[in-house]
C-alpha positions as CSV (number, residue, x, y, z in Angstrom):
1,M,-25.8,-36.9,-21.2
2,A,-26.7,-35.6,-18.2
3,E,-22.7,-36.1,-17.1
4,I,-21.6,-34.2,-20.3
5,Q,-24.1,-31.5,-19.2
6,A,-23.0,-31.4,-15.6
7,L,-19.7,-31.1,-17.0
8,E,-20.9,-28.0,-19.1
9,Y,-22.1,-26.4,-16.8
10,N,-19.3,-26.2,-14.2
11,Q,-17.2,-25.2,-16.6
12,L,-19.6,-22.2,-17.4
13,V,-19.7,-21.4,-13.9
14,L,-15.9,-21.5,-13.8
15,R,-15.8,-19.3,-16.5
16,K,-18.2,-16.9,-14.4
17,K,-16.5,-16.9,-11.3
18,P,-13.7,-14.8,-12.5
19,V,-15.6,-12.0,-14.4
20,L,-17.6,-11.4,-11.6
21,L,-14.7,-11.1,-9.0
22,G,-13.0,-9.3,-11.2
23,F,-15.9,-6.7,-11.9
24,L,-15.4,-6.8,-8.0
25,L,-12.0,-5.5,-8.0
26,A,-12.5,-3.3,-10.1
27,V,-15.2,-1.3,-8.6
28,V,-12.7,-1.7,-5.4
29,F,-9.8,0.0,-7.0
30,F,-12.0,2.6,-8.5
31,L,-13.3,3.5,-5.0
32,L,-9.8,3.6,-3.2
33,P,-8.3,6.4,-3.5
34,M,-11.3,8.5,-2.9
35,Y,-10.7,9.9,0.5
36,I,-13.8,12.3,0.8
37,F,-14.4,11.9,4.7
38,P,-10.8,12.7,6.8
39,S,-8.6,9.8,7.4
40,G,-9.7,7.0,10.2
41,S,-12.9,6.7,9.2
42,Y,-14.7,5.4,6.8
43,Q,-14.3,5.7,3.2
44,L,-16.6,4.9,0.0
45,V,-14.7,1.9,-0.6
46,D,-15.6,-0.3,2.4
47,I,-19.1,0.3,1.2
48,A,-17.3,-2.4,-1.6
49,M,-15.7,-4.2,1.0
50,I,-18.5,-6.0,2.1
51,F,-18.7,-7.5,-1.4
52,V,-15.2,-8.3,-0.8
53,L,-15.7,-10.1,2.8
54,I,-18.3,-12.1,1.3
55,A,-16.9,-13.2,-2.0
56,A,-13.9,-13.9,0.3
57,F,-16.6,-16.3,2.0
58,C,-17.8,-18.2,-0.8
59,Y,-14.0,-19.4,-2.3
60,R,-11.8,-19.0,1.0
61,E,-10.8,-23.0,-0.2
62,A,-8.6,-20.5,-2.1
63,L,-6.5,-19.4,1.1
64,N,-4.2,-22.4,1.1
65,K,-1.5,-23.1,3.7
66,E,1.6,-21.6,1.6
67,L,-0.3,-18.4,1.2
68,S,-2.3,-17.9,5.1
69,R,1.0,-18.8,6.6
70,Q,2.6,-16.2,5.2
71,L,-0.2,-13.4,7.1
72,T,-0.9,-16.2,10.2
73,P,2.1,-14.3,12.3
74,L,-0.2,-11.2,12.2
75,I,-2.7,-12.4,14.3
76,P,-0.7,-12.7,18.0
77,F,-0.2,-8.8,17.3
78,V,-3.9,-8.0,16.7
79,I,-4.4,-9.6,19.3
80,W,-2.1,-7.5,21.6
81,V,-3.3,-4.1,20.4
82,F,-6.9,-5.0,21.2
83,S,-5.4,-6.4,24.4
84,I,-3.5,-3.0,25.1
85,N,-6.2,-0.9,23.4
86,G,-9.3,-2.3,25.8
87,L,-7.3,-2.2,29.1
88,R,-6.2,1.2,28.1
89,F,-10.5,2.4,27.2
90,I,-11.1,0.7,30.5
91,T,-9.8,3.0,32.4
92,D,-10.6,6.1,29.9
93,P,-14.2,5.2,28.3
94,E,-14.6,8.7,27.2
95,D,-11.5,8.3,24.2
96,Y,-13.1,6.1,21.5
97,W,-9.8,6.4,19.5
98,Y,-8.5,3.4,21.5
99,L,-11.5,1.3,19.6
100,L,-10.7,2.8,16.3
101,A,-7.5,2.1,16.2
102,S,-8.1,-1.5,17.2
103,A,-10.4,-1.5,14.4
104,V,-8.4,-0.1,11.5
105,I,-6.1,-2.7,12.5
106,F,-7.8,-5.6,12.6
107,Y,-9.5,-4.3,8.8
108,G,-6.1,-4.2,7.5
109,V,-5.2,-7.6,8.3
110,V,-8.8,-9.1,7.0
111,L,-8.6,-7.1,3.7
112,A,-4.6,-9.0,3.3
113,F,-6.4,-12.3,4.2
114,C,-9.7,-11.4,1.7
115,F,-7.9,-10.1,-1.2
116,S,-5.1,-13.4,-1.0
117,I,-7.9,-15.2,-1.9
118,L,-9.4,-13.0,-4.8
119,F,-6.3,-12.9,-6.5
120,K,-5.5,-16.3,-6.3
121,K,-8.4,-16.8,-7.7
122,L,-7.9,-14.4,-11.0
123,L,-4.1,-15.6,-11.0
124,D,-5.7,-19.1,-11.7
125,N,-7.4,-17.8,-14.6
126,Q,-4.8,-17.1,-17.1
127,D,-7.2,-15.2,-19.1
128,Q,-8.0,-13.3,-16.5
129,L,-4.7,-10.6,-16.6
130,S,-6.8,-8.2,-17.8
131,F,-9.1,-7.6,-14.7
132,L,-6.1,-6.0,-13.3
133,Y,-5.1,-3.9,-15.2
134,I,-8.5,-2.6,-15.7
135,A,-8.6,-2.2,-11.6
136,L,-5.4,0.0,-11.6
137,F,-6.6,2.2,-14.5
138,L,-10.0,3.1,-12.7
139,S,-7.8,3.4,-9.8
140,V,-5.6,6.1,-11.7
141,I,-9.1,7.6,-12.9
142,G,-10.7,7.3,-9.3
143,C,-7.9,9.9,-8.1
144,F,-8.8,12.8,-10.4
145,L,-12.7,12.8,-10.4
146,V,-13.5,13.8,-6.4
147,S,-11.1,16.1,-4.1
148,G,-10.1,14.4,-1.2
149,Y,-10.7,16.4,2.6
150,D,-8.7,18.7,3.1
151,E,-6.7,18.4,6.8
152,A,-3.6,19.4,6.1
153,G,-4.0,22.8,4.8
154,F,-1.7,22.6,1.8
155,E,-2.2,24.7,-1.0
156,I,-3.6,24.6,-4.7
157,G,-0.5,24.7,-6.8
158,R,1.7,23.3,-3.9
159,R,1.7,19.8,-3.0
160,I,-1.2,18.2,-4.3
161,D,-3.2,15.3,-3.0
162,L,-5.9,14.9,-5.8
163,S,-8.7,12.7,-4.1
164,F,-6.7,12.1,-1.1
165,N,-6.6,13.8,2.4
166,N,-2.8,14.6,2.5
167,P,-0.1,14.6,-0.2
168,N,1.1,11.8,1.8
169,Q,-1.3,9.1,0.6
170,L,-0.9,10.6,-2.9
171,A,2.8,9.6,-2.6
172,Y,1.9,5.9,-1.0
173,F,-0.4,5.1,-3.8
174,A,2.7,6.1,-6.3
175,I,5.0,3.7,-4.6
176,L,2.5,0.9,-4.5
177,L,1.3,1.9,-8.2
178,L,4.6,1.4,-9.9
179,S,4.8,-2.1,-7.1
180,Y,2.0,-3.4,-8.9
181,T,3.0,-2.3,-12.5
182,I,7.1,-4.3,-11.7
183,L,5.1,-7.6,-10.6
184,L,2.7,-7.2,-13.6
185,M,5.5,-6.5,-16.1
186,K,7.3,-9.8,-14.4
187,I,4.1,-12.5,-15.0
188,K,5.8,-13.0,-17.8
189,L,6.0,-16.8,-16.8
190,L,2.2,-17.4,-16.6
191,Y,0.6,-14.9,-19.5
192,K,1.0,-13.9,-22.9
193,K,2.1,-10.3,-22.7
194,T,0.0,-8.4,-25.2
195,L,1.1,-4.9,-27.0
196,L,-2.1,-3.2,-24.8
197,Y,-0.7,-4.5,-21.5
198,T,2.6,-2.9,-22.4
199,I,1.2,0.2,-23.2
200,M,-1.1,0.4,-20.2
201,D,2.3,-0.3,-18.1
202,I,3.9,2.8,-19.8
203,F,0.8,4.8,-18.9
204,F,1.0,3.2,-15.1
205,I,5.1,4.1,-15.1
206,L,4.3,7.8,-16.1
207,T,1.3,8.0,-13.7
208,A,3.0,6.9,-10.5
209,Y,6.2,9.7,-11.2
210,F,3.9,11.9,-12.0
211,F,2.0,11.7,-8.6
212,I,5.3,12.1,-7.4
213,L,6.2,14.8,-8.5
214,L,2.4,16.4,-7.3
215,T,3.1,15.7,-4.3
216,M,7.2,16.5,-3.4
217,S,7.3,13.7,-1.2
218,R,10.9,13.4,0.2
219,A,10.3,10.2,1.4
220,G,8.4,9.2,-1.8
221,A,11.3,10.0,-3.7
222,L,13.3,8.2,-2.2
223,S,11.6,4.8,-2.2
224,M,10.6,5.9,-5.6
225,G,14.6,5.9,-6.5
226,I,15.2,2.6,-5.3
227,L,12.3,0.8,-7.6
228,T,13.4,2.6,-9.9
229,L,17.2,1.5,-9.5
230,Y,15.7,-1.9,-10.1
231,L,13.7,-1.0,-13.4
232,I,17.0,-0.2,-14.6
233,I,18.6,-3.3,-13.4
234,S,15.6,-5.6,-15.0
235,M,15.9,-3.6,-18.5
236,R,17.6,-6.9,-19.4
237,S,14.4,-8.3,-20.4
238,W,12.4,-6.5,-23.7
239,K,9.7,-6.9,-21.4
240,I,10.5,-4.3,-19.3
241,Y,13.4,-2.3,-21.4
242,L,10.8,-1.6,-24.0
243,P,8.0,0.1,-21.4
244,G,10.6,1.8,-19.2
245,I,12.7,3.4,-22.4
246,L,9.5,4.8,-23.8
247,A,7.9,5.7,-20.7
248,I,11.1,8.1,-20.4
249,L,11.4,9.4,-23.7
250,L,7.5,10.9,-23.1
251,S,8.4,11.7,-19.9
252,L,11.3,14.2,-21.6
253,F,9.0,14.9,-24.9
254,Y,6.4,16.5,-21.8
255,I,8.5,18.4,-19.7
256,T,10.8,20.0,-23.1
257,Y,8.1,20.8,-25.4
258,I,4.7,20.6,-23.7
259,N,4.9,21.7,-20.1
260,P,8.9,22.9,-19.5
261,A,8.0,24.7,-16.6
262,F,6.4,21.7,-14.8
263,F,9.5,20.8,-13.0
264,Q,10.7,23.5,-11.9
265,E,7.5,24.5,-10.4
266,R,7.2,20.7,-8.2
267,I,11.0,21.8,-7.0
268,E,9.9,25.2,-5.6
269,T,6.7,23.8,-3.9
270,R,9.7,22.9,-1.2
271,H,13.1,25.0,0.1
272,K,15.7,23.5,-1.5
273,G,16.9,22.7,1.8
274,H,14.7,20.8,2.3
275,W,16.5,18.0,0.1
276,S,19.9,18.4,1.6
277,T,20.7,15.1,3.1
278,K,20.8,16.9,6.1
279,E,17.8,18.3,6.4
280,M,16.3,14.7,5.2
281,M,18.1,13.3,8.4
282,F,18.2,15.6,11.3
283,G,16.5,18.3,10.4
284,P,13.4,19.2,12.6
285,T,10.9,16.8,10.0
286,G,14.5,15.0,9.2
287,L,14.2,11.1,9.9
288,S,16.4,10.7,12.7
289,V,13.2,13.3,14.9
290,R,10.8,10.3,13.6
291,V,12.8,7.9,14.6
292,L,13.9,9.2,18.4
293,E,11.2,11.7,19.1
294,P,8.7,9.0,19.8
295,F,11.0,7.7,23.3
296,A,10.4,10.9,25.1
297,A,6.9,10.6,25.4
298,F,7.5,7.3,27.6
299,K,7.1,7.1,31.3
300,G,7.9,4.5,33.2
301,A,6.8,0.8,31.5
302,D,5.2,2.2,28.9
303,L,8.0,1.2,26.9
304,I,7.6,-2.5,27.6
305,W,3.6,-2.4,27.5
306,G,3.0,0.8,25.2
307,K,0.8,3.5,25.7
308,G,-2.1,2.1,23.0
309,A,-3.5,4.4,20.3
310,A,-5.1,7.1,21.9
311,A,-5.1,11.1,22.3
312,L,-2.1,11.6,24.4
313,E,-0.9,14.8,23.2
314,K,-2.6,18.1,21.7
315,R,-2.0,18.8,18.2
316,E,-0.8,22.0,18.6
317,E,1.9,21.0,21.4
318,S,2.5,17.7,19.9
319,G,5.7,18.9,17.1
320,L,5.8,15.7,15.1
321,F,2.5,13.8,16.8
322,L,0.2,15.5,14.5
323,G,-3.0,13.4,13.4
324,P,-6.8,13.8,11.8
325,R,-8.1,16.1,14.8
326,K,-7.3,17.6,17.3
327,G,-5.8,15.3,20.3
328,V,-4.7,11.9,18.1
329,M,-1.3,11.2,18.3
330,E,0.2,10.5,15.1
331,V,3.6,9.2,14.6
332,H,5.4,10.0,11.5
333,N,6.9,6.1,11.2
334,M,5.6,3.3,11.4
335,F,7.7,1.1,13.4
336,M,7.4,3.7,16.3
337,S,4.1,4.2,16.2
338,V,3.7,0.3,17.0
339,L,6.3,1.4,19.8
340,L,4.6,3.7,21.7
341,S,1.2,2.4,20.7
342,Y,1.9,-1.2,21.9
343,G,5.7,-1.1,23.2
344,L,8.2,-3.4,23.2
345,I,6.5,-6.6,23.3
346,G,4.1,-5.1,20.1
347,L,7.4,-4.4,17.9
348,V,8.2,-7.7,18.5
349,L,5.0,-9.0,17.7
350,F,4.8,-7.1,14.5
351,G,8.1,-7.6,13.4
352,Y,8.1,-11.1,13.5
353,W,5.7,-11.2,11.3
354,L,7.2,-8.7,9.0
355,A,10.7,-10.3,9.1
356,R,8.9,-13.9,8.1
357,F,7.3,-12.0,5.3
358,I,10.3,-10.4,3.9
359,R,12.7,-13.6,4.2
360,Y,9.2,-14.7,2.2
361,T,9.8,-12.2,-0.6
362,L,13.4,-13.2,-0.9
363,S,12.3,-15.9,-3.4
364,L,11.3,-13.0,-5.9
365,R,13.8,-10.4,-7.1
366,D,10.7,-8.2,-7.5
367,G,9.8,-8.0,-4.1
368,K,12.7,-7.5,-1.9
369,W,12.6,-4.4,-3.7
370,I,9.7,-3.6,-3.5
371,M,9.9,-4.4,0.3
372,A,12.9,-2.6,0.8
373,A,11.1,0.6,-0.8
374,L,7.9,0.2,1.0
375,I,10.2,0.3,4.0
376,L,12.1,3.2,4.1
377,Y,9.1,5.0,3.0
378,N,7.5,3.6,6.0
379,F,10.3,4.6,8.5
380,A,8.8,8.4,7.7
381,H,5.1,7.7,7.6
382,N,3.0,5.6,8.9
383,G,1.4,3.8,6.8
384,I,0.1,0.8,8.6
385,R,-3.2,2.0,8.5
386,F,-3.4,2.4,4.6
387,R,-6.2,0.2,3.2
388,S,-4.3,-0.1,0.0
389,F,-0.6,-1.3,1.8
390,W,-2.6,-4.3,3.0
391,I,-4.3,-5.0,-0.6
392,F,-0.9,-5.1,-2.2
393,L,0.3,-7.0,0.3
394,A,-1.7,-9.4,-0.9
395,F,-1.2,-8.9,-4.4
396,L,2.5,-9.1,-3.8
397,N,2.0,-12.8,-1.7
398,V,0.1,-14.1,-4.4
399,V,2.5,-13.3,-6.8
400,I,5.6,-14.9,-5.2
401,Y,3.5,-17.7,-4.0
402,L,2.5,-18.7,-8.3
403,A,6.3,-17.8,-8.5
404,N,7.6,-20.5,-6.4
405,Q,4.6,-23.0,-7.9
406,A,6.1,-22.3,-11.4
407,N,9.8,-23.3,-10.3
408,K,9.0,-26.4,-8.7
409,N,6.7,-27.3,-11.4
410,A,9.9,-26.5,-13.7
411,E,12.2,-28.7,-11.9
412,T,10.2,-31.3,-12.2
């Protein structure tokens, strides 16, 4: 009798665990897009992240070797970041950005580990898919509830950032939203899809494209193009075909009958020349400039060791090196930012992890397309500090792991 009661109690606890984790995930995603303080600062969501750390510690057994293997190669890079920034801070103790930049990188990697645990616990329970949809829905709602800290000076009615600090962050959010949706639509090997989930898929697809139109981000548009191409190719499955077609029909209905001037108004937020291939590749803010210009800042052995992530250029004199406050260097290219701050050694360490992770994603058809879109966007922007980026990587990590496990089980 006692054994039966103990079993019933354990089953009750197991049922409650995903509910609590799902609630925590919903709160985090709701607060995630609310950037009411300057970039580089802590945001409201970081309060909820304290409970994420606690939950991850309590359920740390969920982080098995396969999941942790995709993230542990980041540790040497983090150590190098702290080493370079620490040495630079010793020689220039008034520049606190060295310490803050190190903390941001460390924080992002910690989030990747913690959310791998949370997503694993949730996706291990087949009835908990609803929490992921609720979390994403609340995240979208959160974009409209507050105005972000305006640090870029964009005019209302032109490039729009909603709850973020600048339109580029909103564009990044849109890419990740569509990437989440693609993965959720493909988790049919684990869960039964309902009509409500299909409706939510349509809503997320429409919202992602709507956000891109609000931001008019060129890099965002190209990245969304990659994901759109994959959606078209994947339409052999009705579970992908139906949401995609309905999303297109609803979009056409909106821009044709409800707001026919919407698309034209968004296009006019940028000069027509900004969309030319020549301008995007070789213009003053083109991709080639964002790749090559950082090399002009190197002196001596800086190419090997890096300059550290600090205020090395004045904002008004730095061209593309813009930041959230005067004196903070910003490189609009994630890879060049790593090279400039941490040298060839840092870029090799970071590149080693990224190459391993990309190879890991090749086992999932969705994964390689999503990584291609993320990498393209980060060639034009520095997204390594974006919380949502690390959280999404954790989700991708877990989905690929579960898909591989399902394939192994099918073979045996």
